[in-house]
Structures are given as C-alpha cells and as structure tokens.
C-alpha positions in Angstrom: 0.0 0.0 0.0 1.2 3.5 -0.8 2.6 5.3 2.2 0.3 8.4 2.0 -2.8 6.1 1.6 -1.7 4.1 4.7 -1.3 7.4 6.6 -4.8 8.5 5.7 -6.3 5.1 6.5 -4.7 5.0 10.0 -5.7 8.6 10.7 -9.3 7.9 9.6 -9.5 4.7 11.6 -8.4 6.4 14.8 -9.9 9.8 14.5 -13.2 9.1 12.8 -14.0 5.5 13.5 -12.6 5.7 17.1 -10.1 2.9 16.8 -7.5 2.8 19.5 -3.8 3.2 18.9 -3.0 -0.4 19.9 -5.7 -1.8 17.7 -4.7 0.3 14.8 -1.1 -0.8 15.2 -2.2 -4.4 15.1 -4.6 -3.9 12.2 -2.1 -2.1 10.0 1.1 -3.9 11.1 2.7 -0.8 12.5 4.5 0.0 15.8 2.3 2.0 18.3 4.8 4.8 18.2 4.4 5.0 14.4 0.6 5.3 14.8 1.1 8.0 17.4 3.3 10.0 15.0 0.7 9.5 12.2 -1.9 11.0 14.5 0.3 13.9 15.6 1.0 15.2 12.0 -1.7 15.9 9.5 0.7 15.0 6.6 3.8 12.8 6.6 6.7 14.9 7.9 9.3 13.3 5.7 12.8 12.2 6.5 15.0 14.5 8.6 18.7 13.8 9.3 19.5 13.9 13.0 23.2 14.6 12.4 25.1 16.3 9.5 26.7 14.0 6.9 30.2 13.1 7.8 32.7 13.9 5.1 35.2 11.2 4.2 38.7 11.5 5.7 40.2 11.5 2.2 38.1 14.5 1.2 41.0 17.0 1.3 43.1 14.7 -1.0 40.4 13.9 -3.6 41.9 16.4 -6.1 45.4 14.9 -5.7 44.1 11.3 -6.1 42.1 12.2 -9.2 45.2 13.9 -10.7 47.2 10.7 -10.1 44.6 8.6 -11.7 44.2 10.9 -14.7 48.0 10.8 -15.1 47.9 7.0 -15.1 45.2 7.0 -17.7 46.9 9.2 -20.2 50.4 7.8 -19.6 51.8 5.6 -22.3 51.8 1.9 -21.6 55.2 0.3 -21.3 56.0 -2.8 -23.2 56.7 -5.9 -21.0 60.3 -6.3 -22.2 61.6 -9.0 -24.6 59.4 -11.4 -26.4 
C-alpha cells in the first residue's frame, strides 16, 4: 500500500472511527509509536537527518588522487620487455 494512503487510513480509523492506537497498530502492522506519529502530524513529515553528513577522511586529498589517476590514464603503456 502506498505510504500516504496508509497514513490517511490510519488517521481515519483512529480519529473518525474511534479505533485505539494499539488496535490500529495491530490492524495495519505498525508499531504503536508510528501510529502516534501519524496521528500527531496531518501530513507525513518526511525524513530529517539527525546529524550532519560526515565527510570522508580522504576528502582533502580527492583532487590529488584524481590527478594521479588521470596521469595514469593518459600515460603511455610500457611494453613488457623482450618477447
């Protein structure tokens, strides 16, 4: 079932039809805390990061590494010696 549809069905069941949170959780296969959040917000709030994204440790060196790789790409291949 599409998420927004589920959201609307849970809200309708609890607010209009008088279904309890525990019963709605069982009926829709959700955790009770999820049902509470659905009742708290009229529309799904969406995803929010709790912490900022960590940058990789190599981030300051990305330019240098890319330069090395590009140098390897354009460098002439050496022959393997005698045949």
